[in-house]
C-alpha positions in Angstrom: 63.8 38.6 -278.5 66.6 38.4 -280.9 69.7 36.4 -280.6 71.6 39.3 -278.8 69.2 39.1 -276.0 69.5 35.4 -275.6 73.3 35.4 -275.7 73.4 38.2 -273.2 71.1 36.4 -270.8 73.2 33.2 -271.2 76.3 35.3 -270.4 74.7 37.0 -267.4 73.4 33.7 -266.0 77.0 32.2 -266.3 78.5 35.1 -264.5 75.8 35.0 -261.8 76.4 31.4 -261.3 80.1 31.9 -260.8 79.5 34.2 -257.8 79.0 31.8 -254.9 80.0 34.2 -252.2 77.2 36.8 -252.2 73.6 36.5 -252.8 72.5 38.3 -256.0 69.6 40.6 -255.8 67.2 40.8 -258.9 68.3 44.4 -259.6 72.0 43.3 -259.7 71.1 40.6 -262.2 69.2 42.9 -264.4 72.1 45.4 -264.4 74.5 42.6 -265.3 72.3 41.5 -268.1 72.2 45.1 -269.4 75.9 45.4 -269.3 76.4 42.1 -271.2 73.8 43.2 -273.7 75.4 46.6 -274.3 78.8 45.1 -274.6 77.8 42.4 -277.1 75.9 45.0 -279.3 79.0 47.3 -279.1 81.3 44.4 -280.1 79.0 43.4 -283.1 79.0 46.9 -284.6 81.5 47.7 -287.4 84.2 50.1 -286.4 83.8 53.6 -288.0 
């Protein structure tokens, strides 16, 4: 794992912990992690 994965996991965990209304399914948590990771990677790339 590199630091992008760790940061994405922390961000996803924070977003999940803010959701107190609905129970989060594992597949939703994985999807949110994937979204956080892809956004993080995209934001770190130099614009063309």
